N, C-alpha and C positions, 0 to 999 in steps of 0.2 A: 737724636736731638734732645737737648736739655730743656726742661719745662719748668717754669716758675708760675704757679697758680696764685692769683690774688683775688680774695673775696672781700666783701665789704657790706656794710649796712646801707651806706649812701654813696652816691656817685662822686661827691667832692673828696671824701677820704680816699676812695679808690683812685681817683685821678692823681691826687698828690702822691700817693704811694707808688703808683706806676711810673710817674715822672721821675721819682727818686731812684727807682730800680733801673729805669732806662738810662739815667745818668751814670749809675754804678756799673751797668753792663752796656757800654756804648755799641757793642757789636750785635746786641740782641734785637729781635723784631718785637715790637709792642703791638698786641692785638686786644682791642677793647670791644666788649659786647654790651648793648643796652636794650632792654625789653621795654618798649613803649606801649601806648594804647593799641587796642584791637589786635593784639598778638603779633605785632611787628618787631622783629629782632634786627637791630641795626649793628653792623660790624664795621669797625675801622681798624686798618692795619697800617702801622707806621714803620717803614724800613729805613735804616740809615742810608742817607744819600739819595733817597727816592721820594717822590710825592706820595702823600697818604692815599690809601685805597679805601673805598667804601662799598659795602654790600648790604643787602637786605634779604631777610627771609620771613615769609608769612607763615606762622606756625599753625598747625592744626588745632592746637589748644595752648593757651598762654601759660604753660607750666614748665617746671624745671626739666622734666624728662624730655618733652618735645624740643626745648631749647638746646639741650645737649645732643639729642639724636639727630635733629634736622640741621643744625648749624654749627654748634661749637665743636663737636667731634669731627665732622667732615672738614671744617676749616683748619683744625690742628693737623689732621692727616695730610691735607694739601700742603701745608707749610713744611711738614717733615719730608714729603716727597719732593718738594722744591729745593731741598738742601739747606733749609734754615738750621743753624747750629744751636741757637738758643731762642726760645719763644717765651715772652712774658705775657701771660694770658689773664687779662682783666675781666672778671665775670660780671654779669649784670648784678646790680645791687640785690642783696638778699637771696641770691642763688647759692645753695650749699656747695662748698668746695669738695666735700667728701664724695658727692654724687659724680662730680666731674672727674675726680681722680680715679674712682672705680671704673668709669667708662673708658678712660684714656690709658689705663695701665693694666688692662686685662692681658691674658696670655698671648693674644694675637697681636699685641702692640708693644712687644718688648724693646723695640728700637727707641722708645721714649724713656728718658732718664729723668726722674723727678728731682729737680734741684731743690725746691722748697714749696711748701703750701703756706701762704701768708694771709693773715687777717689784717686788713687796714682799718684802724679805728682811732678815734679821738679819745684819749684818756679822760679829758674833762667832761665828756658827754656820756661815758659808758654807764655810770651809775643811774643817771636819769633814764637812759634807754632801757636798762634792765627792769626798772620799776614802772615803765610806761604801760598803762592798762589798755591802750588802744591797739588795734591791728596795724599791720604794716601799711595798709591802704589808708586807714584813718589818720596815721601819723605822717603821711606824705612820702613814705619810702618807696611805695610801689603804686603803679597805676592799675592794679588788679584787685577789684573789690571783693572777689571770692576767696582771696588768701586770708585765712583767719589767724595766721601766726602773729605773734607780737614781736617787737624788736628784741626783747629779752630771750624769747625762745630761739630766735635765729642766732643770737650771740652765744648762748650756752652751747648749742650744737657745734658752732664753728670753733669755739675755744677747746672743745673736746677732740677735734679732729685735725686742727692745723699744727704745724711745728714752729711757726714764727708769728709774732705780732709786730707789725711795723706801725709805729705811732705817727699819726698825722694830725695836724692842727690847721684845718682850712680857715682862712681869714674871713669868716662870716659872722662870728660872734666874738665879743671881747674876751681876751685871755683871762682865765680864772685859775691861778696857780694852786690854791688849796684844792679845788675840785680835780685838777689834773693829778695832784699828788695822791689823793684818795683813789682816783680811778686807776692809777698805776699800781697801787697796793692791791686793789681788788683784782686787777688783771693777773697779778702774780699769784694770788691765792686761787683764782679760778683755773689758771693754766700753768701750773708749776713745771710742766714738761716742756713749755715753749720758750724759745728765745724771744725776749721782748726788748725791742731796740728802736731808736729813732734814726739809726744810720742804715741806709740800704746796703752799704758795703758789708754789713754783718750777716746779711741773708745768704744762706747756703745750707748744704747738708749738715745737720747737727749730729746725725747718727748714720754713718756711711752704710748703705745697704738696707736700711730700714726706713720705709716711708711712713708718712703720717697715717695712711689708711691701714697699715699693718700694726700700728701701736694699739695695745689693749687699753681701752678707756672704760671698761665696764666696772660698775661699782662692785666692790667685794675683792678686787685685786689689790696689789700693793698701792699704798697711798703716800703722797709726798706732802710735806708741810710747806707753807708759803715761805719764801726766802727772806721776806722783810720781817725781822724780829719785832719791830715797833709798829707793825700793822695792826689796825683795829679789827681786821677781818681774819676769821679762823674757820677751819673745817673740822667737824667732829664726825666720826664714823662709829656706828654701833651695830652689833649683830645680835639677833634674838632667835631662840630655837623653839618657840611655841607659836602656834597660829595666833593671829590678832583678832580680837573681838571687833566686829565691824562698826558698831555704834560708838564704842569707846575710842577707836582709832579715828573715826569721823570727827569727833570732838577734838581730839588731840591734834589732828592735822590742821585744823583752823589756827590753833595757837602756834604750831610749829611754822606754818607758812608765813605768819605775820612777821616773824623775826628773821627769816632766812631768805636771802636773795637767790639761792639755788638749793634744790632738793633733788637727790637722785637715789635710786635704790631698787630693790626687789622686795615684794611683800608676800608673806604666807598668810592669806586671808581665810578665815573660817568659812565664809559662804562658798568659797571655791577652792578647797584645800588641794585639789589635784593640779591646780593651775598656778603658773608663775605670773604675778602681777607686777608690772613695772610702774615705778613712781618717778614722775618728772615734775620739777617745779622751776619756774623762772620768774623772779619777781612776784607779782601778784597772782600769777596764774599757776595752778597746780592741776595735774591730770594723772589719771591711772589708765593703764592699758593691760588687758588680759591677753597674754601672748601664748596661751595654751599650756599643755602639760609640762611639768618640770622635766628638764633634759634627762635626768637620771631615770625617769620612769616612762620614757617614750616607748620602750619595747615591752616591758612587763612590770606594771606597778606592783609593789610588794603587797601581800595580803594586809587588809586593814586600812590602806591609805584612804579609800573612798569614805570610810566612816571616821577616819582621822582620830583613832583612839590610842595612838602611840603614846607611851609615857615620855616625859621630858628627857629622860636619860637616853632613850632610844633615838629620839629626834636629834639630840645633840651629837650622837655618835655618827650620824649620817648627814650632817649639815653641809659637808663640802661636796664638790664634784657634781654640782647641779641638783643636789637634794634640797628639799624644802627648808628654807630659813628666811628670816627677814634681815635685810641689810639696808641701812639708811645712812646716807651721807648728807650732812647739812652744812651749808656755808652761809655765814652772816657776820654781823658786827657784834663784838663782845658777847659771843654765845656762852651760855652756862652749860658746860658738858654734863654736869651732874643733874641739872634740872631736865635736860633733854632725855637723859637716861631714865630718870624717874617717870617722866611723861610717857615714854614708850613702853617701859616695863609694865606700867599699869594697864596698858592696852592688851597685853597678852592674856590668853585664857588661863583661868585658874585650874588647879588640879581637879576640882569638882566639875568644872565645865568641860575639861578634857575627857573625863570619865563618862559624863552623861550624854555626850554627843552634841553636835552643834550645827548640823546641816540645816536646821530650821530657823536659825537666827536671822533676824531682819537684815537685809542687805541694802544700805542707803546708797551704795555705789552702783548697784546693778551689775556686778561683775560675774554673777553666777549664770548669766543667760547666754553669753557668747564669748568667743575667743578673740574678738577683734574690736571690743569696745574702746573708744577713745573718749573718756569722760573728762571734759575740761571744766574746772570749777574755779571761779575767782574767790580768793580768800575774803 
């Protein structure tokens, strides 16, 4: 069975995109899921030439994993077993497509062929959504008050994992051509790997044999420039080979976050030199996460790492293959690459600080205490 997965931030964009896909694939079955109050997941299936079918599932907990495990995955499996050749799966608003793809394309389900993973969004609204400081619940996208994600966080994760963006313009707000043009430029910069189109007939496998979940989107790999040469949005990527001074980086991060709609990367921080710190930023929200030891040192950390007294030359020689280094990717409007380089270079430890040891430096992020801190800070 061919599977087209459609994610969205709001139900209106998802409905319009799914209607467009259903018209482009008239033989397909359209299945829509909506998570409403009190953990009730409502499912609607629309088959060509048949009346719509409706079902409900009361979730143990109103979260993505329960929605996938208790209803979405079983309903897709039933469709496959019933002989459906192509299923267009419309996910509940703000449910990550990557989680659904992982669950549905595991080794035990090779009979599913992923046709496309699509984000439905309005280009005229995307910039405001990224900079929205409110949670998904506060902005009216979800009925779940415990979900602390912002619209920007959801959009950044989706743009990193999907292979297509289907543009939708629900007739609920007046058309704003300048905002739509900027939004389209921003989408191209944030998702250079994706096919961005307003035609559902363009949706299909962009890379035969390679799914969106298999595509490497980690910072530090090959990068692509935006395809719109006149776009005001750019992405700059820098790599540094000394640990960062926590207090200097704390100050620099405030300045960096104010001018960037997206931050991604890994950090080598002086208070936790043995650990890889992930950096994520979406609009006004920036957070760090300690994900544990650097991959290259999981088995046997080299002598001296705990005291972090390696010289700059030694660190530079082992910066690849999971060894400590700082890599930061910043996307924003009219970024000054030289200024960002200077800002981050000044955050590195000096030669004197490297030689004197730095494990006692103050840690404003609290990253030296645990491997699973998720410290979210508004700029």
